C-alpha positions in Angstrom: -4.5 -13.3 19.4 -7.7 -12.4 21.2 -9.0 -15.3 23.5 -12.0 -13.9 25.2 -15.6 -14.4 23.0 -17.1 -11.6 21.4 -20.7 -12.1 22.7 -24.0 -10.6 20.7 -27.3 -11.2 22.5 -30.7 -11.1 21.5 -30.1 -11.9 18.1 -32.0 -14.3 15.7 -30.8 -17.1 13.7 -32.8 -20.0 11.0 -31.0 -22.9 9.3 -32.6 -21.8 5.6 -31.1 -25.4 4.5 -33.0 -27.5 6.5 -36.1 -29.2 4.8 -38.4 -27.5 5.6 -36.8 -24.6 6.9 -36.3 -24.4 10.3 -38.3 -21.5 12.5 -36.2 -18.9 13.4 -34.7 -18.6 17.3 -35.5 -15.1 18.5 -33.6 -13.9 21.3 -30.5 -16.3 21.4 -26.8 -15.4 21.6 -24.2 -15.3 18.9 -20.7 -16.1 21.0 -17.5 -16.3 18.9 -14.7 -17.8 20.7 -12.5 -21.1 21.0 -13.9 -24.8 21.2 -13.5 -26.3 24.3 -12.5 -30.0 22.7 -10.5 -28.8 20.0 -9.4 -25.3 20.7 -10.4 -23.9 17.5 -11.9 -20.7 16.7 -15.8 -21.3 16.6 -19.1 -19.4 15.9 -21.3 -20.7 18.5 -25.8 -19.8 18.1 -27.2 -20.8 21.8 -31.1 -20.5 22.2 -32.6 -18.3 24.7 -32.6 -20.1 28.2 -29.7 -22.6 27.2 -26.5 -22.3 28.5 -23.2 -21.4 26.1 -21.9 -24.6 26.7 -24.9 -26.0 25.1 -25.3 -24.7 21.9 -28.0 -24.9 19.3 -25.7 -24.7 16.3 -21.7 -24.6 16.0 -20.5 -23.2 13.4 -16.5 -24.2 12.6 -14.9 -21.3 11.1 -12.1 -23.4 9.4 -14.0 -23.5 6.4 -17.2 -20.9 7.0 -18.0 -18.0 4.9 -20.2 -15.1 5.7 -22.4 -12.8 3.5 -24.7 -9.8 3.5 -28.1 -10.0 2.9 -28.9 -6.8 4.3 -28.1 -4.2 6.4 -28.5 -6.5 10.0 -29.0 -9.8 8.1 -26.2 -12.5 7.1 -25.7 -15.9 6.1 -23.2 -18.1 7.5 -22.4 -20.7 5.0 -20.2 -24.1 6.0 -19.4 -27.3 5.4 -21.0 -30.2 6.9 -20.6 -34.1 7.2 -23.0 -36.8 7.9 -22.1 -40.7 8.6 -24.3 -43.6 8.8 -23.6 -47.2 9.3 -23.2 -48.9 6.4 -24.0 -45.9 4.5 -21.2 -43.8 2.7 -20.1 -40.4 4.5 -22.2 -37.7 2.6 -20.7 -33.8 2.7 -23.0 -30.8 2.4 -23.4 -27.1 2.9 -25.6 -25.8 6.0 -26.5 -22.2 5.5 -27.2 -20.0 8.9 -29.6 -16.8 8.9 -28.3 -14.8 11.6 -30.2 -11.3 12.3 -28.5 -8.8 14.3 -30.1 -5.9 16.4 -29.0 -2.7 14.9 -26.5 -1.9 11.9 -23.8 -0.8 14.7 -23.6 -4.3 16.1 -24.4 -6.0 12.6 -20.9 -4.2 11.5 -19.3 -5.3 14.8 -20.6 -9.0 13.6 -18.6 -9.3 10.5 -15.8 -7.7 11.9 -15.5 -10.6 14.7 -16.4 -13.5 12.1 -12.9 -11.8 10.1 -11.2 -11.6 13.1 -11.9 -14.8 14.8 -11.6 -16.6 11.2 -8.0 -14.8 10.4 -6.8 -17.2 13.7 -7.4 -19.7 11.3 -5.6 -18.3 8.3 -2.8 -17.3 9.8 -2.5 -20.5 12.8 -0.9 -20.3 15.8 3.2 -21.0 15.2 4.5 -24.4 16.7 0.5 -25.6 16.3 0.8 -29.7 17.4 -1.7 -31.0 15.2 -3.1 -34.7 15.5 0.1 -36.4 13.8 2.3 -34.6 15.9 3.9 -32.2 13.4 4.6 -28.7 14.0 3.4 -26.0 11.3 2.8 -21.9 11.0 0.4 -21.4 8.4 1.0 -18.5 6.7 -0.6 -16.5 4.1 1.4 -15.3 0.6 1.8 -11.8 2.6 3.4 -14.1 5.4 5.6 -15.9 2.9 7.3 -12.7 1.8 7.4 -10.7 4.2 9.2 -10.7 7.6 7.0 -10.9 10.9 8.9 -7.6 12.6 8.3 -5.7 9.4 4.7 -6.2 9.1 4.3 -5.6 13.0 6.1 -2.3 12.3 4.4 -1.3 9.4 0.5 -2.0 10.9 1.7 -0.5 14.2 2.6 3.0 12.6 -0.5 3.1 10.5 -2.9 1.9 13.6 -1.8 5.4 14.4 -4.2 8.5 13.8 -1.5 11.0 13.6 0.1 9.2 10.8 -3.3 9.0 8.9 -4.0 12.9 9.8 -0.8 13.3 8.4 -1.8 11.8 4.8 -4.9 13.6 4.7 -4.1 16.8 5.4 -1.9 16.1 2.2 -4.4 18.1 0.1 -2.8 17.4 -3.4 -3.4 13.7 -2.5 -6.8 13.7 -0.2 -8.0 16.5 -3.1 -7.0 14.8 -6.3 -8.7 11.6 -4.8 -11.8 13.4 -4.0 -11.8 14.8 -7.2 -11.5 12.0 -9.2 -14.0 10.2 -7.4 -16.8 12.6 -8.1 -15.8 13.5 -11.8 -16.6 9.8 -12.7 -19.9 9.1 -10.4 -20.9 6.9 -13.5 -18.1 4.7 -12.1 -19.4 4.4 -8.9 -22.9 4.7 -9.3 -24.6 1.8 -8.1 -21.8 -0.5 -8.2 -20.0 -2.8 -5.9 -16.5 -1.1 -4.5 -13.4 -2.3 -2.4 -11.3 0.0 -0.4 -7.8 -2.1 -0.8 -5.8 -0.8 2.6 -8.4 1.4 3.7 -6.8 3.2 6.6 -9.2 5.8 8.3 -11.8 5.2 5.5 -11.8 8.3 3.9 -11.9 6.5 0.5 -14.4 4.6 1.1 -16.5 7.3 2.1 -15.7 9.3 -1.2 -17.2 6.1 -3.1 -20.3 6.3 -0.9 -20.7 10.1 -1.5 -20.6 8.8 -5.2 -23.0 7.0 -5.3 -21.9 3.5 -4.7 -23.9 0.7 -4.1 -21.9 -1.1 -1.6 -18.3 -0.4 -0.4 -16.1 -3.1 1.2 -13.2 -1.3 3.2 -10.6 -3.8 4.0 -7.8 -2.9 6.5 -5.6 -5.2 8.5 -4.4 -2.6 11.2 -5.6 -1.3 14.3 -6.8 1.8 11.9 -9.9 -0.8 11.2 -11.5 0.1 14.2 -11.3 3.6 13.8 -12.5 3.6 10.4 -15.6 1.3 11.9 -16.2 4.4 14.2 -15.4 7.3 11.5 -17.9 5.6 8.9 -20.5 4.6 11.8 -20.6 8.3 12.5 -21.6 9.6 8.9 -24.7 7.2 8.9 -26.0 8.2 5.6 -22.6 7.0 3.8 -22.1 4.1 6.8 -25.1 2.2 6.1 -23.3 1.1 2.4 -19.8 0.4 3.8 -18.8 -2.5 5.6 -15.3 -2.4 7.2 -13.6 -5.7 7.0 -10.3 -6.6 9.2 -7.6 -8.2 7.6 -5.7 -9.1 4.8 -6.7 -8.6 1.2 -4.6 -11.8 0.5 -6.9 -13.5 3.5 -9.9 -12.1 3.6 -12.9 -13.5 1.8 -15.7 -11.3 0.1 -19.5 -12.2 -0.7 -19.1 -10.5 -3.9 -17.4 -9.5 -7.0 -16.2 -5.4 -7.0 -17.0 -3.2 -10.1 -14.4 -0.8 -9.0 -10.8 -1.1 -6.8 -9.9 2.0 -4.7 -6.6 2.3 -2.9 -3.8 4.4 -2.3 -0.9 1.6 -2.7 2.2 4.8 -3.2 5.2 4.6 -1.1 8.2 6.5 -2.0 9.4 6.3 -5.3 5.6 4.9 -6.1 7.0 1.0 -5.0 8.1 1.4 -1.3 6.3 -0.6 1.2 5.4 -3.0 -1.6 1.8 -2.2 -1.0 1.1 -2.3 -4.8 1.6 -6.1 -4.6 -1.3 -6.1 -2.3 -3.1 -4.0 -4.8 -2.5 -6.4 -7.4 -3.3 -9.6 -5.8 -6.9 -7.6 -4.6 -7.2 -7.2 -8.3 -6.9 -10.7 -9.2 -9.3 -11.9 -6.0 -11.5 -9.4 -6.1 -12.2 -7.6 -9.3 -14.8 -8.6 -12.0 -14.1 -8.5 -15.6 -13.7 -5.2 -17.4 -13.8 -4.0 -13.8 -11.6 -0.1 -13.4 -9.0 0.1 -10.7 -8.2 3.7 -9.1 -5.3 4.1 -9.6 -5.1 2.6 -13.0 -1.4 2.8 -14.0 1.6 4.4 -12.4 4.7 5.8 -13.8 8.4 6.4 -12.5 10.1 9.2 -13.9 14.0 9.8 -13.8 16.3 12.7 -15.0 20.2 13.2 -14.0 20.9 16.0 -11.9 23.3 18.3 -10.8 23.2 19.6 -7.1 27.1 20.6 -5.8 25.5 21.9 -2.1 23.5 18.1 -1.7 27.0 16.4 -3.2 28.8 18.3 -0.4 26.8 18.5 2.7 26.7 14.3 2.3 30.6 14.3 1.9 30.9 16.3 4.7 28.7 14.0 7.2 31.7 11.6 6.9 34.3 14.0 8.2 34.1 13.1 12.2 35.6 9.9 10.8 38.6 11.8 9.6 39.5 12.4 13.2 43.3 11.0 14.3 43.1 11.7 17.9 39.1 11.6 18.9 39.7 11.2 22.6 43.4 9.3 22.0 41.3 7.1 19.3 42.1 7.3 15.3 38.7 7.0 13.5 40.1 7.1 9.8 40.0 3.3 9.5 36.3 3.9 9.1 36.1 6.9 7.1 36.0 4.9 3.9 32.8 3.1 5.0 31.2 5.6 6.4 31.4 7.9 3.6 29.8 5.1 1.5 27.2 4.5 4.1 25.6 8.0 4.2 25.6 7.8 0.0 23.6 4.7 0.4 20.7 6.2 2.1 18.0 7.9 -0.8 17.6 11.6 -0.4 14.1 12.8 -0.6 13.4 16.0 -0.1 11.8 18.9 -2.4 14.0 20.2 -5.2 14.2 22.7 -8.0 13.6 21.4 -11.6 16.2 23.3 -12.6 18.7 21.2 -10.9 17.6 18.7 -13.6 20.4 18.5 -16.8 18.3 16.3 -19.1 14.7 15.6 -20.2 13.4 13.1 -18.2 12.2 9.4 -19.1 9.6 7.3 -17.3 8.9 3.5 -16.8 5.6 2.5 -16.9 3.5 -0.2 -14.3 0.1 -1.0 -15.9 -2.1 -1.9 -12.4 -4.8 -3.5 -14.5 -2.8 -6.0 -16.4 0.6 -6.4 -14.4 2.0 -9.5 -12.5 2.5 -9.2 -9.0 5.5 -11.1 -9.8 7.1 -7.9 -12.0 7.0 -6.2 -8.7 9.7 -8.4 -7.3 12.4 -6.8 -9.5 12.2 -3.8 -12.0 14.7 -3.0 -14.4 14.7 0.0 -16.0 17.5 0.8 -18.6 18.6 4.6 -18.9 19.4 6.8 -21.7 19.4 10.7 -21.5 21.5 14.0 -23.5 23.0 15.9 -21.4 21.7 19.8 -21.9 24.7 20.9 -20.4 28.1 20.7 -19.4 28.4 20.1 -15.4 28.6 17.1 -12.7 26.4 14.6 -12.5 25.6 13.6 -9.4 23.2 11.1 -9.3 19.4 10.3 -10.4 16.2 12.1 -9.5 13.2 10.2 -9.3 9.3 11.2 -9.2 6.5 9.7 -10.1 2.5 9.8 -10.9 -0.2 8.2 -10.9 -3.4 7.9 -13.6 -7.1 7.5 -12.1 -8.2 6.2 -15.6 -12.1 7.4 -15.2 -14.9 7.3 -17.8 -15.7 10.7 -17.8 -12.5 12.3 -16.5 -8.7 11.3 -16.8 -6.7 12.8 -13.8 -3.5 12.4 -12.7 -2.0 12.9 -9.3 1.6 14.1 -9.9 4.7 14.0 -7.2 6.6 16.1 -10.0 9.6 18.6 -8.9 7.7 22.0 -9.5 4.3 20.6 -8.5 2.9 21.5 -5.2 4.4 19.6 -2.4 2.8 16.2 -1.4 4.2 14.0 1.7 6.0 12.0 -0.9 8.3 14.9 -1.8 10.7 13.8 -4.2 13.5 11.2 -4.1 17.0 11.4 -5.5 20.0 8.9 -5.6 23.1 10.2 -5.4 26.8 8.9 -6.4 29.7 8.9 -4.6 31.7 9.9 -7.6 29.9 12.4 -9.6 30.3 12.1 -13.7 31.7 14.9 -15.7 29.6 15.7 -18.6 29.3 18.3 -22.0 26.6 19.7 -23.3 25.4 17.0 -25.7 27.0 14.2 -24.5 25.2 11.1 -23.9 24.2 9.5 -20.4 23.8 5.8 -20.2 22.6 3.5 -17.4 20.4 1.1 -15.3 18.2 1.5 -12.6 17.7 -2.1 -11.3 15.1 -2.4 -7.9 15.1 -5.5 -6.0 12.3 -6.4 -3.4 13.3 -7.8 -0.1 11.5 -8.9 2.7 11.7 -5.6 4.6 8.8 -4.5 2.6 11.1 -2.4 0.2 13.5 -2.2 -1.8 17.7 -2.5 -3.1 18.3 0.2 -5.6 21.6 -0.8 -7.5 22.4 2.3 -9.6 24.8 2.8 -12.9 25.5 5.7 -14.9 27.5 6.4 -17.7 29.3 8.8 -19.6 29.5 8.0 -23.4 31.8 9.4 -26.0 30.7 12.9 -27.4 31.7 15.1 -30.1 32.9 13.7 -33.7 32.8 9.8 -33.7 31.0 9.4 -30.4 28.7 6.5 -32.6 32.4 4.6 -32.6 33.4 5.5 -29.5 32.4 3.7 -26.3 32.2 4.4 -22.1 34.4 7.3 -20.7 33.2 6.9 -16.7 31.2 4.7 -15.0 29.9 5.6 -11.8 27.7 2.8 -9.2 25.5 3.1 -6.2 23.7 0.7 -3.9 20.6 2.2 -2.0 18.3 1.2 0.4 14.9 2.5 0.0 13.5 1.4 3.4 16.4 3.7 4.9 16.1 7.4 3.4 17.9 10.6 4.1 14.8 13.0 4.8 16.4 16.2 3.9 13.1 18.0 3.7 14.5 21.4 3.1 12.2 23.8 0.9 14.0 24.1 -3.1 16.2 26.5 -2.8 16.4 29.0 -5.7 20.0 28.2 -7.5 21.1 30.8 -10.4 22.1 29.7 -13.2 25.0 30.9 -15.1 23.7 33.7 -18.0 24.7 31.1 -20.9 22.1 28.3 -19.1 19.5 30.7 -18.8 18.2 30.2 -22.3 17.6 26.7 -22.0 14.5 25.1 -21.1 13.7 21.5 -19.8 10.7 20.5 -21.4 7.1 20.5 -19.1 7.6 18.0 -16.0 3.5 17.6 -15.8 1.6 14.8 -17.5 -1.1 16.6 -20.1 -3.3 18.3 -18.1 -2.1 18.1 -14.8 -0.7 21.2 -14.2 -5.1 22.8 -14.6 -5.2 20.0 -11.5 -2.7 20.6 -9.3 -3.6 24.1 -9.1 -6.8 23.2 -7.7 -4.9 21.5 -4.8 -3.1 22.9 -1.6 0.5 23.2 -0.8 0.2 22.4 3.1 3.2 22.3 5.8 3.2 18.3 6.0 5.4 16.8 8.6 7.1 13.3 8.2 8.6 10.6 10.4 11.9 10.3 9.8 11.2 6.2 10.7 8.7 5.0 7.8 7.6 5.8 4.7 3.7 7.8 4.5 2.2 5.8 1.5 -1.4 4.7 2.8 -1.7 1.4 4.0 
């Protein structure tokens, strides 16, 4: 937590709430720091020739807000009270207009205000209050997420090398650019909030599309890089304000006409940023405002992949050694075997491995409640197109940008140009045996946890088939418990699988959303890398 003050020399300020209005004080100094008496964050405005210890105006950041009046002008509003002997105490609002020297200093002033105010919001763990109690004030984000997980998360996305990996996903970046530019009418003259702005690239896209103003909200240290990138593009940057902080905590001076964000993780929901996207909608979006993306869909289908199953099972062979330097390792083989199958597999696979047409589950970002993302329960029902062994459930996602002019999909489906999300497969430790026409039922149950991810509970069953199947029951059932936060990044390119001759005539329906095939052809498929310790959804 910062303790040294942020200084802004040669500013002008005036008390616009005074009657009559006080004359502007030029050549003054604005200083953010901790109050000597209270230790609380404050903004001090000191007239020229005065010592910092003798401020003309002091603003307690605990109840202060700042509003942008112009490229270099800010209005600081705070609550104050006045007490006189024999007269009831009166509360009132005080408004101080502050004018900075340059637009760069103006943006730095805004960042400093948010950073120091954030200390009030987050609090100091163990801070002693007047009544002697100990508190650790937390935002909604902090109550849901472990502090250690949040630190690692924001550290990861504060590094340019990981932002580069996402920017070089040209399917992702190109689709966002196209969705914005093809729907200029949704952005021209509008206020935009970029939720989890990262490098600021989406904010710059929105400014290119004619947005009146963009608020780029970013909680990690990447906010500093975003500020430099935006300042380096002044024709666009003059309409963008970078705000460092969490969307659950920051305050904005106006409502947004449109939210833009890239909140998708592996399986769409990993990292739990979709919850922040929905919270931003409730806090900042004006009625009838738009969201880019608008909806998301999780697609699922059973698959058969003997190579993958054997690969995973063989990993546990190490623990079948009876004489490892004189030690019998076999007592741990069963646990190791199950441990490997608790890892979802992230890679790009051949869509011909799917043995049934896919189904999907829709998340409408414009109307869903944040709490609906805490637990997601999806019933499964498929009909096998071939007789084979079912090794598990394959999953991928797509999102829709429902613009006024063009509806554009971003797809991560197998067979589409590869993205840094790839696809995900939940592999069962006990495969199922099915015949063509046999029904496969089950349940995909996702439960959120405080490490910014989900535990996956998968159940798949093969039902009775043939004559009298309607009256029959379950023949086989297999279950799995997997940790979405700890996947096995396989990352091999799709292999060529030769289907048996009697299967080659069977074709599965297209996995693409309507119109997306043409859209995906406009993107490129780069050689993207992925960090094996962290999902790469944009913060």
